[in-house]
C-alpha positions as a Markdown table, in Angstrom:
| # | Residue | x | y | z |
|---|---|---|---|---|
| 1 | Met | 5.9 | -6.4 | 10.0 |
| 2 | Thr | 8.1 | -9.5 | 10.0 |
| 3 | Gly | 11.2 | -7.8 | 8.5 |
| 4 | Arg | 12.1 | -11.0 | 6.7 |
| 5 | Pro | 12.8 | -10.7 | 3.0 |
| 6 | Val | 10.5 | -12.6 | 0.6 |
| 7 | Lys | 11.9 | -13.9 | -2.6 |
| 8 | Arg | 9.9 | -13.3 | -5.7 |
| 9 | Ser | 10.6 | -13.8 | -9.4 |
| 10 | Leu | 10.8 | -11.0 | -11.9 |
| 11 | Thr | 11.5 | -11.0 | -15.7 |
| 12 | Leu | 14.1 | -8.5 | -16.8 |
| 13 | Gln | 14.6 | -8.3 | -20.6 |
| 14 | Gly | 13.3 | -11.8 | -21.1 |
| 15 | His | 15.4 | -13.4 | -18.3 |
| 16 | Arg | 14.0 | -14.6 | -15.0 |
| 17 | Thr | 15.6 | -13.5 | -11.8 |
| 18 | Ser | 14.6 | -13.5 | -8.2 |
| 19 | Val | 14.7 | -10.6 | -5.8 |
| 20 | Ser | 14.4 | -10.7 | -2.0 |
| 21 | Leu | 12.6 | -7.8 | -0.5 |
| 22 | Glu | 10.5 | -7.3 | 2.7 |
| 23 | Asp | 6.7 | -7.4 | 2.2 |
| 24 | Glu | 6.5 | -3.7 | 2.8 |
| 25 | Phe | 8.9 | -3.0 | 0.0 |
| 26 | Trp | 7.1 | -5.4 | -2.4 |
| 27 | Gln | 3.9 | -3.5 | -1.7 |
| 28 | Ala | 5.5 | -0.1 | -2.2 |
| 29 | Phe | 7.1 | -1.4 | -5.4 |
| 30 | Arg | 3.8 | -2.6 | -6.7 |
| 31 | Asp | 2.1 | 0.7 | -5.7 |
| 32 | Ile | 4.8 | 2.8 | -7.6 |
| 33 | Ala | 4.4 | 0.6 | -10.7 |
| 34 | Arg | 0.7 | 1.1 | -10.6 |
| 35 | Asn | 1.1 | 4.8 | -10.1 |
| 36 | Lys | 3.4 | 5.0 | -13.1 |
| 37 | Asp | 0.9 | 2.7 | -15.0 |
| 38 | Ile | 3.6 | 0.2 | -16.0 |
| 39 | Pro | 4.1 | -3.4 | -15.1 |
| 40 | Ile | 6.4 | -4.2 | -12.2 |
| 41 | Asn | 8.8 | -6.1 | -14.5 |
| 42 | Val | 9.2 | -2.9 | -16.6 |
| 43 | Leu | 9.9 | -0.8 | -13.5 |
| 44 | Ala | 12.4 | -3.4 | -12.3 |
| 45 | Ala | 14.1 | -3.5 | -15.7 |
| 46 | Asn | 14.4 | 0.3 | -15.7 |
| 47 | Ile | 16.0 | 0.3 | -12.2 |
| 48 | Asp | 18.3 | -2.6 | -13.3 |
| 49 | Ala | 19.5 | -0.7 | -16.3 |
| 50 | Glu | 20.3 | 2.5 | -14.3 |
| 51 | Arg | 21.9 | 0.9 | -11.3 |
| 52 | Asp | 25.7 | 0.8 | -10.6 |
| 53 | Pro | 26.9 | -2.8 | -11.4 |
| 54 | Glu | 28.4 | -2.9 | -7.9 |
| 55 | Thr | 24.9 | -2.4 | -6.4 |
| 56 | Gly | 22.6 | -5.4 | -6.0 |
| 57 | Leu | 19.2 | -5.2 | -7.6 |
| 58 | Ala | 17.3 | -5.6 | -4.3 |
| 59 | Ser | 19.3 | -2.7 | -2.8 |
| 60 | Ala | 18.7 | -0.6 | -5.9 |
| 61 | Ile | 15.0 | -1.2 | -5.7 |
| 62 | Arg | 14.9 | -0.3 | -2.0 |
| 63 | Val | 16.8 | 3.0 | -2.7 |
| 64 | Phe | 14.5 | 3.7 | -5.6 |
| 65 | Ile | 11.4 | 3.2 | -3.4 |
| 66 | Leu | 12.9 | 5.5 | -0.7 |
| 67 | Asn | 13.7 | 8.2 | -3.2 |
| 68 | Trp | 10.2 | 7.9 | -4.7 |
| 69 | Tyr | 8.6 | 8.6 | -1.4 |
| 70 | Arg | 11.0 | 11.3 | -0.5 |
| 71 | Gln | 10.1 | 13.1 | -3.7 |
| 72 | Thr | 6.4 | 12.8 | -3.2 |
| 73 | Glu | 6.4 | 14.4 | 0.3 |
């Protein structure tokens, strides 16, 4: 684990944006999208639509992932 965020591009409602997450979060994010049987861009768009405007997208994704795994325990 490097702990360094990795920037990747996502498309949200037709607009490209980049998000920086650690590799472990990217993998968990992909796993959740696969589990829900939706593209990662759709999952990101859903999180983006529901987040508080004061919260950054990367933070919202991290919290979503944390909550997902807490609920599945």
